[in-house]
C-alpha positions as CSV (number, residue, x, y, z in Angstrom):
1,M,55.2,-86.8,-44.4
2,K,58.8,-87.9,-43.6
3,I,60.5,-90.4,-45.8
4,S,60.9,-92.8,-42.8
5,D,57.2,-92.6,-42.1
6,K,56.3,-93.7,-45.6
7,R,57.6,-97.2,-45.0
8,N,55.5,-97.5,-41.8
9,D,52.5,-96.0,-43.5
10,I,52.8,-98.6,-46.3
11,M,53.1,-101.4,-43.7
12,Q,50.1,-100.2,-41.7
13,A,48.0,-99.9,-44.9
14,A,49.1,-103.4,-46.0
15,L,48.2,-104.8,-42.5
16,G,44.7,-103.4,-42.6
17,I,43.9,-104.4,-46.2
18,I,45.5,-107.9,-46.0
19,A,43.8,-108.6,-42.6
20,K,40.4,-107.8,-44.1
21,Q,40.8,-109.0,-47.7
22,G,43.6,-111.6,-47.7
23,F,46.9,-111.6,-49.6
24,H,45.4,-111.9,-53.0
25,G,42.7,-109.3,-52.3
26,A,45.3,-106.7,-51.5
27,P,46.7,-105.1,-54.7
28,M,49.7,-102.9,-54.3
29,A,47.8,-99.9,-55.9
30,E,45.2,-100.1,-53.1
31,I,47.9,-100.4,-50.4
32,A,49.6,-97.3,-51.9
33,E,46.3,-95.4,-52.0
34,K,45.5,-96.2,-48.4
35,A,49.1,-95.3,-47.3
36,G,48.8,-92.0,-49.2
37,V,51.8,-92.6,-51.4
38,A,52.3,-93.1,-55.1
39,A,52.2,-96.7,-56.3
40,G,55.8,-96.6,-57.3
41,T,56.9,-95.4,-53.9
42,I,56.1,-98.9,-52.4
43,Y,58.8,-100.4,-54.6
44,R,61.5,-98.0,-53.0
45,Y,60.9,-99.8,-49.7
46,F,59.8,-103.3,-50.8
47,E,61.0,-105.1,-53.9
48,N,57.6,-106.7,-54.4
49,K,54.4,-107.7,-52.6
50,D,55.9,-111.0,-51.3
51,V,58.7,-109.0,-49.6
52,L,56.2,-106.6,-48.1
53,I,54.2,-109.5,-46.7
54,T,57.3,-111.2,-45.3
55,E,58.6,-107.9,-43.8
56,L,55.3,-107.2,-42.2
57,H,55.2,-110.7,-40.6
58,R,58.8,-110.3,-39.4
59,E,57.9,-106.9,-37.8
60,L,54.8,-108.3,-36.1
61,E,56.6,-111.4,-34.9
62,D,59.4,-109.1,-33.4
63,R,56.7,-107.1,-31.6
64,I,55.0,-110.2,-30.2
65,M,58.3,-111.7,-29.1
66,A,59.2,-108.5,-27.3
67,I,55.8,-108.5,-25.5
68,L,56.2,-112.2,-24.5
69,Q,59.8,-111.7,-23.2
70,E,58.8,-108.7,-21.2
71,G,58.5,-109.9,-17.6
72,Y,58.9,-113.5,-18.7
73,P,59.3,-115.6,-15.5
74,S,62.3,-117.6,-16.7
75,G,63.1,-119.1,-13.3
76,R,59.6,-120.3,-12.6
77,S,57.9,-123.6,-13.2
78,L,57.1,-124.9,-16.7
79,R,53.4,-124.4,-15.9
80,E,53.9,-120.8,-14.9
81,R,56.0,-120.0,-17.9
82,F,53.4,-121.7,-20.2
83,L,50.5,-119.9,-18.7
84,Y,52.4,-116.6,-18.8
85,L,53.1,-116.9,-22.5
86,N,49.6,-118.0,-23.5
87,Q,47.9,-115.3,-21.5
88,R,50.2,-112.6,-22.8
89,L,49.6,-113.9,-26.4
90,L,45.8,-113.9,-26.0
91,R,45.8,-110.4,-24.5
92,Y,48.1,-109.1,-27.2
93,F,45.8,-110.3,-29.9
94,I,42.6,-109.1,-28.1
95,E,44.1,-105.6,-28.1
96,R,45.3,-106.0,-31.8
97,P,42.7,-108.0,-33.8
98,L,44.2,-107.0,-37.1
99,H,47.5,-108.5,-36.0
100,F,45.8,-111.8,-35.2
101,R,44.0,-111.8,-38.5
102,Y,47.2,-111.1,-40.4
103,M,49.2,-113.7,-38.5
104,E,46.6,-116.4,-38.9
105,Q,46.5,-115.8,-42.7
106,Y,50.3,-115.8,-42.8
107,F,50.6,-119.1,-40.9
108,N,48.0,-120.7,-43.1
109,S,49.7,-119.6,-46.3
110,P,52.7,-120.9,-48.3
111,F,54.6,-118.0,-46.7
112,G,54.1,-119.3,-43.2
113,I,53.9,-123.1,-43.6
114,T,57.7,-123.6,-44.1
115,M,58.7,-121.0,-41.4
116,H,56.2,-122.5,-38.9
117,R,57.5,-126.1,-39.6
118,D,61.1,-125.0,-39.2
119,K,60.4,-123.1,-36.0
120,L,58.5,-126.0,-34.4
121,L,61.2,-128.5,-35.4
122,G,64.0,-126.2,-34.1
123,K,65.4,-125.6,-37.5
124,S,64.9,-121.8,-37.6
125,G,68.1,-120.9,-35.8
126,N,66.1,-118.6,-33.5
127,P,65.3,-119.4,-29.9
128,D,61.6,-120.2,-29.3
129,L,60.2,-120.0,-25.8
130,L,57.3,-122.3,-26.4
131,R,59.4,-125.0,-28.1
132,E,61.9,-124.8,-25.2
133,I,59.0,-125.3,-22.7
134,F,57.7,-128.2,-24.7
135,E,61.1,-129.9,-25.1
136,E,62.0,-129.4,-21.4
137,G,58.5,-130.7,-20.4
138,I,58.9,-133.8,-22.4
139,S,62.4,-134.5,-21.2
140,R,61.4,-133.9,-17.5
141,Q,58.3,-136.1,-18.1
142,I,56.0,-133.2,-17.1
143,L,54.3,-133.0,-20.5
144,K,52.8,-135.8,-22.5
145,D,55.3,-137.6,-24.7
146,F,54.1,-136.3,-28.1
147,P,56.1,-134.6,-30.8
148,V,56.4,-130.9,-30.3
149,V,54.1,-130.2,-33.2
150,V,51.3,-132.2,-31.5
151,L,51.8,-130.4,-28.2
152,F,51.6,-127.1,-30.0
153,S,48.4,-128.1,-31.8
154,L,46.8,-129.4,-28.5
155,A,47.8,-126.2,-26.6
156,F,47.1,-123.6,-29.3
157,G,44.6,-125.0,-31.8
158,P,41.6,-124.4,-29.5
159,M,43.0,-121.0,-28.4
160,I,43.3,-119.9,-32.1
161,I,39.6,-120.8,-32.7
162,L,38.6,-119.0,-29.5
163,M,40.5,-115.9,-30.5
164,R,38.8,-116.0,-33.9
165,D,35.4,-116.4,-32.1
166,H,36.3,-113.4,-29.9
167,I,37.1,-111.2,-32.9
168,L,33.9,-112.3,-34.6
169,G,31.9,-111.4,-31.4
170,F,30.7,-114.9,-30.6
171,I,32.4,-114.8,-27.2
172,T,34.1,-112.2,-25.0
173,L,37.5,-113.2,-23.7
174,D,37.9,-111.4,-20.3
175,D,40.7,-111.9,-17.8
176,S,38.9,-114.7,-15.9
177,L,38.1,-116.6,-19.1
178,I,41.6,-116.2,-20.5
179,R,43.1,-117.6,-17.2
180,R,40.7,-120.6,-17.3
181,I,41.3,-121.2,-21.0
182,T,45.1,-121.2,-20.7
183,E,44.8,-123.5,-17.7
184,A,42.7,-125.9,-19.8
185,S,45.4,-125.7,-22.5
186,W,48.0,-126.7,-19.9
187,D,45.8,-129.6,-18.7
188,A,45.6,-130.8,-22.4
189,I,49.4,-131.3,-22.6
190,K,50.5,-132.2,-19.1
191,R,50.9,-135.8,-18.0
């Protein structure tokens, strides 16, 4: 195994274990064993488990943003941009259920609460396509005049639950249903 592969192996092992067992149920020794490295090797790449958790989130978020920006219809209507982002996001998570489970845990943990709040309130310093859509929609009176946090919850809260139900096998999100769900999400926030 190459040295550069070890970091990736550790991150993939952490993703699988954390997605299934949670942050507290993922001891570094188990991550090391699954990655096929000595326990001390993890600490060459990550100072501690918190750093590993944060780095894994950052890497997944970068992947997701790259997918969302690929083919993004920037010159199109707000509705088209919103539908594009939501459909791409749902499809991404359908293809990668461990990523969904990890990200859901992250956002509902102390790790993600502050980051999520700062992002929604525009304090993260990074551009956010959804926040931009929400702010533009409010200013152009296309979207309901709610705080961005409320628009996000109305648009994505039901989708997160549906994604979880898909992963649990309660429902199958096919292309037709994804399209209809994202249109319903749009209807929830438009004026």
